[in-house]
N, CA and C atoms as a LAMMPS dump frame, in Angstrom:
ITEM: TIMESTEP
0
ITEM: NUMBER OF ATOMS
270
ITEM: BOX BOUNDS ff ff ff
-5.0000000000000000e+02 5.0000000000000000e+02
-5.0000000000000000e+02 5.0000000000000000e+02
-5.0000000000000000e+02 5.0000000000000000e+02
ITEM: ATOMS id mol type element x y z
1 1 1 N 60.278 -2.783 308.727
2 1 2 C 59.155 -3.684 308.575
3 1 3 C 57.868 -2.894 308.807
4 2 1 N 56.925 -3.06 307.915
5 2 2 C 55.654 -2.342 308.033
6 2 3 C 54.803 -2.91 309.155
7 3 1 N 53.835 -2.108 309.543
8 3 2 C 52.918 -2.517 310.613
9 3 3 C 52.2 -3.825 310.276
10 4 1 N 51.698 -3.944 309.049
11 4 2 C 50.951 -5.141 308.66
12 4 3 C 51.857 -6.368 308.619
13 5 1 N 53.115 -6.184 308.201
14 5 2 C 54.057 -7.309 308.175
15 5 3 C 54.379 -7.769 309.592
16 6 1 N 54.569 -6.803 310.481
17 6 2 C 54.85 -7.125 311.881
18 6 3 C 53.669 -7.849 312.506
19 7 1 N 52.471 -7.382 312.187
20 7 2 C 51.259 -8.013 312.711
21 7 3 C 51.147 -9.459 312.216
22 8 1 N 51.441 -9.682 310.939
23 8 2 C 51.391 -11.034 310.384
24 8 3 C 52.416 -11.947 311.044
25 9 1 N 53.626 -11.43 311.261
26 9 2 C 54.675 -12.23 311.91
27 9 3 C 54.278 -12.579 313.342
28 10 1 N 53.694 -11.62 314.044
29 10 2 C 53.239 -11.853 315.413
30 10 3 C 52.138 -12.907 315.431
31 11 1 N 51.221 -12.805 314.488
32 11 2 C 50.122 -13.762 314.401
33 11 3 C 50.657 -15.168 314.129
34 12 1 N 51.612 -15.288 313.232
35 12 2 C 52.211 -16.59 312.921
36 12 3 C 52.899 -17.183 314.143
37 13 1 N 53.615 -16.354 314.878
38 13 2 C 54.3 -16.818 316.084
39 13 3 C 53.302 -17.298 317.13
40 14 1 N 52.199 -16.571 317.288
41 14 2 C 51.174 -16.967 318.251
42 14 3 C 50.537 -18.294 317.855
43 15 1 N 50.291 -18.478 316.574
44 15 2 C 49.694 -19.724 316.102
45 15 3 C 50.619 -20.907 316.334
46 16 1 N 51.927 -20.7 316.175
47 16 2 C 52.892 -21.774 316.427
48 16 3 C 52.902 -22.176 317.897
49 17 1 N 52.66 -21.18 318.773
50 17 2 C 52.696 -21.436 320.205
51 17 3 C 51.454 -22.161 320.7
52 18 1 N 50.376 -22.055 319.956
53 18 2 C 49.14 -22.714 320.368
54 18 3 C 49.345 -24.222 320.324
55 19 1 N 48.832 -24.891 321.322
56 19 2 C 48.947 -26.349 321.366
57 19 3 C 47.606 -26.949 321.024
58 20 1 N 47.626 -27.896 320.139
59 20 2 C 46.404 -28.628 319.834
60 20 3 C 46.363 -29.842 320.753
61 21 1 N 45.358 -29.864 321.577
62 21 2 C 45.23 -30.925 322.568
63 21 3 C 44.431 -32.084 322
64 22 1 N 44.872 -33.282 322.271
65 22 2 C 44.09 -34.459 321.907
66 22 3 C 43.143 -34.768 323.063
67 23 1 N 42.163 -35.569 322.791
68 23 2 C 41.209 -35.949 323.839
69 23 3 C 41.944 -36.652 324.978
70 24 1 N 42.897 -37.515 324.644
71 24 2 C 43.645 -38.238 325.672
72 24 3 C 44.435 -37.281 326.565
73 25 1 N 45.032 -36.237 325.961
74 25 2 C 45.78 -35.271 326.756
75 25 3 C 44.866 -34.499 327.69
76 26 1 N 43.716 -34.111 327.189
77 26 2 C 42.767 -33.362 328.014
78 26 3 C 42.247 -34.245 329.137
79 27 1 N 41.841 -35.447 328.805
80 27 2 C 41.318 -36.355 329.832
81 27 3 C 42.381 -36.652 330.888
82 28 1 N 43.647 -36.692 330.471
83 28 2 C 44.736 -36.959 331.404
84 28 3 C 44.939 -35.857 332.423
85 29 1 N 44.437 -34.66 332.143
86 29 2 C 44.583 -33.548 333.082
87 29 3 C 43.466 -33.535 334.125
88 30 1 N 42.467 -34.373 333.954
89 30 2 C 41.317 -34.386 334.859
90 30 3 C 41.466 -35.46 335.928
91 31 1 N 40.864 -35.207 337.085
92 31 2 C 40.816 -36.233 338.139
93 31 3 C 39.815 -37.305 337.719
94 32 1 N 39.825 -38.419 338.41
95 32 2 C 38.881 -39.515 338.097
96 32 3 C 37.44 -39.043 338.223
97 33 1 N 37.157 -38.24 339.232
98 33 2 C 35.791 -37.731 339.426
99 33 3 C 35.387 -36.816 338.274
100 34 1 N 36.31 -35.964 337.837
101 34 2 C 36.026 -35.075 336.713
102 34 3 C 35.827 -35.866 335.424
103 35 1 N 36.621 -36.914 335.239
104 35 2 C 36.469 -37.77 334.061
105 35 3 C 35.109 -38.452 334.057
106 36 1 N 34.684 -38.94 335.225
107 36 2 C 33.38 -39.607 335.31
108 36 3 C 32.25 -38.632 335.031
109 37 1 N 32.35 -37.421 335.573
110 37 2 C 31.317 -36.41 335.347
111 37 3 C 31.25 -36.043 333.864
112 38 1 N 32.396 -35.826 333.244
113 38 2 C 32.437 -35.498 331.824
114 38 3 C 31.883 -36.649 330.983
115 39 1 N 32.245 -37.87 331.326
116 39 2 C 31.729 -39.041 330.608
117 39 3 C 30.217 -39.144 330.718
118 40 1 N 29.688 -38.847 331.912
119 40 2 C 28.241 -38.865 332.119
120 40 3 C 27.564 -37.846 331.202
121 41 1 N 28.088 -36.622 331.167
122 41 2 C 27.497 -35.585 330.32
123 41 3 C 27.599 -35.941 328.836
124 42 1 N 28.716 -36.528 328.435
125 42 2 C 28.865 -36.928 327.032
126 42 3 C 27.846 -38.01 326.679
127 43 1 N 27.685 -38.979 327.565
128 43 2 C 26.732 -40.068 327.323
129 43 3 C 25.304 -39.528 327.203
130 44 1 N 24.921 -38.665 328.139
131 44 2 C 23.578 -38.077 328.122
132 44 3 C 23.381 -37.256 326.849
133 45 1 N 24.397 -36.486 326.46
134 45 2 C 24.292 -35.66 325.25
135 45 3 C 24.103 -36.514 324.009
136 46 1 N 24.843 -37.596 323.92
137 46 2 C 24.706 -38.502 322.77
138 46 3 C 23.306 -39.099 322.733
139 47 1 N 22.811 -39.529 323.879
140 47 2 C 21.478 -40.127 323.931
141 47 3 C 20.395 -39.101 323.596
142 48 1 N 20.569 -37.866 324.077
143 48 2 C 19.608 -36.812 323.724
144 48 3 C 19.619 -36.566 322.226
145 49 1 N 20.802 -36.595 321.636
146 49 2 C 20.917 -36.431 320.186
147 49 3 C 20.198 -37.533 319.435
148 50 1 N 20.284 -38.744 319.938
149 50 2 C 19.588 -39.868 319.306
150 50 3 C 18.076 -39.682 319.401
151 51 1 N 17.599 -39.251 320.566
152 51 2 C 16.165 -39.004 320.756
153 51 3 C 15.708 -37.892 319.812
154 52 1 N 16.499 -36.822 319.739
155 52 2 C 16.145 -35.702 318.859
156 52 3 C 16.056 -36.171 317.411
157 53 1 N 17.021 -36.96 316.979
158 53 2 C 17.023 -37.463 315.604
159 53 3 C 15.809 -38.316 315.293
160 54 1 N 15.477 -39.201 316.218
161 54 2 C 14.301 -40.059 315.995
162 54 3 C 13.013 -39.253 315.96
163 55 1 N 12.901 -38.302 316.897
164 55 2 C 11.687 -37.487 316.932
165 55 3 C 11.588 -36.596 315.7
166 56 1 N 12.723 -36.082 315.234
167 56 2 C 12.733 -35.265 314.015
168 56 3 C 12.278 -36.108 312.825
169 57 1 N 12.744 -37.346 312.745
170 57 2 C 12.331 -38.238 311.655
171 57 3 C 10.845 -38.55 311.718
172 58 1 N 10.294 -38.553 312.932
173 58 2 C 8.865 -38.802 313.106
174 58 3 C 8.019 -37.553 312.831
175 59 1 N 8.677 -36.443 312.496
176 59 2 C 7.955 -35.214 312.168
177 59 3 C 7.531 -34.393 313.365
178 60 1 N 8.157 -34.629 314.516
179 60 2 C 7.798 -33.875 315.726
180 60 3 C 8.335 -32.452 315.649
181 61 1 N 7.671 -31.548 316.326
182 61 2 C 8.083 -30.142 316.336
183 61 3 C 9.266 -29.945 317.284
184 62 1 N 9.94 -28.825 317.105
185 62 2 C 11.07 -28.492 317.975
186 62 3 C 10.604 -28.379 319.429
187 63 1 N 9.41 -27.851 319.62
188 63 2 C 8.887 -27.707 320.983
189 63 3 C 8.66 -29.08 321.634
190 64 1 N 8.095 -30.011 320.888
191 64 2 C 7.89 -31.364 321.424
192 64 3 C 9.225 -32.025 321.768
193 65 1 N 10.203 -31.826 320.897
194 65 2 C 11.526 -32.416 321.131
195 65 3 C 12.17 -31.778 322.357
196 66 1 N 12.085 -30.454 322.472
197 66 2 C 12.666 -29.75 323.623
198 66 3 C 12.062 -30.253 324.927
199 67 1 N 10.754 -30.472 324.944
200 67 2 C 10.101 -30.998 326.145
201 67 3 C 10.569 -32.407 326.459
202 68 1 N 10.748 -33.226 325.43
203 68 2 C 11.147 -34.618 325.644
204 68 3 C 12.563 -34.729 326.189
205 69 1 N 13.472 -33.901 325.696
206 69 2 C 14.874 -33.998 326.133
207 69 3 C 15.212 -32.996 327.231
208 70 1 N 14.193 -32.259 327.682
209 70 2 C 14.358 -31.275 328.762
210 70 3 C 15.496 -30.3 328.443
211 71 1 N 15.38 -29.661 327.278
212 71 2 C 16.369 -28.691 326.821
213 71 3 C 15.65 -27.425 326.379
214 72 1 N 16.351 -26.296 326.394
215 72 2 C 15.735 -25.041 325.939
216 72 3 C 15.33 -25.133 324.467
217 73 1 N 14.166 -24.598 324.157
218 73 2 C 13.636 -24.653 322.798
219 73 3 C 14.603 -24.041 321.79
220 74 1 N 15.203 -22.894 322.13
221 74 2 C 16.11 -22.257 321.171
222 74 3 C 17.341 -23.105 320.876
223 75 1 N 17.831 -23.838 321.875
224 75 2 C 18.987 -24.728 321.653
225 75 3 C 18.598 -25.901 320.756
226 76 1 N 17.407 -26.445 320.97
227 76 2 C 16.928 -27.55 320.137
228 76 3 C 16.705 -27.07 318.71
229 77 1 N 16.088 -25.91 318.55
230 77 2 C 15.846 -25.382 317.215
231 77 3 C 17.158 -25.14 316.483
232 78 1 N 18.153 -24.601 317.19
233 78 2 C 19.469 -24.361 316.588
234 78 3 C 20.073 -25.684 316.125
235 79 1 N 20 -26.71 316.955
236 79 2 C 20.55 -28.016 316.596
237 79 3 C 19.834 -28.61 315.384
238 80 1 N 18.518 -28.432 315.328
239 80 2 C 17.751 -28.965 314.2
240 80 3 C 18.051 -28.209 312.905
241 81 1 N 18.36 -26.924 313.022
242 81 2 C 18.645 -26.106 311.84
243 81 3 C 20.044 -26.344 311.277
244 82 1 N 20.948 -26.816 312.112
245 82 2 C 22.333 -27.018 311.688
246 82 3 C 22.496 -28.32 310.909
247 83 1 N 23.458 -28.312 310.009
248 83 2 C 23.864 -29.547 309.321
249 83 3 C 24.896 -30.225 310.224
250 84 1 N 24.6 -31.387 310.802
251 84 2 C 25.526 -32.011 311.744
252 84 3 C 26.886 -32.315 311.131
253 85 1 N 26.944 -32.618 309.844
254 85 2 C 28.22 -32.896 309.204
255 85 3 C 29.064 -31.619 309.128
256 86 1 N 28.406 -30.483 308.946
257 86 2 C 29.122 -29.209 308.91
258 86 3 C 29.702 -28.876 310.28
259 87 1 N 28.967 -29.174 311.338
260 87 2 C 29.419 -28.884 312.695
261 87 3 C 30.606 -29.77 313.058
262 88 1 N 30.521 -31.044 312.747
263 88 2 C 31.568 -31.994 313.095
264 88 3 C 32.825 -31.783 312.269
265 89 1 N 32.658 -31.433 311.004
266 89 2 C 33.796 -31.299 310.108
267 89 3 C 34.631 -30.061 310.379
268 90 1 N 34.096 -29.108 311.087
269 90 2 C 34.839 -27.86 311.327
270 90 3 C 35.724 -27.964 312.517
């Protein structure tokens, strides 16, 4: 067996071993306190996204949005530059 064939077989075996976790499985591994903390961060993130979307529609600059949501300017600019459907679909 050639080196490249062996490498491909090894890669396939590793991919089979990887487990795809569902949200329920991941949440089930967390304590109640960890679940509450994660839920809080998810809620805040969603609300910040809503604020960013509204401000973007109003023609506000990335700097104004970053100040409003108390986030780093480069992170806000990156989010504004990305196609949200492309991020979610991947």
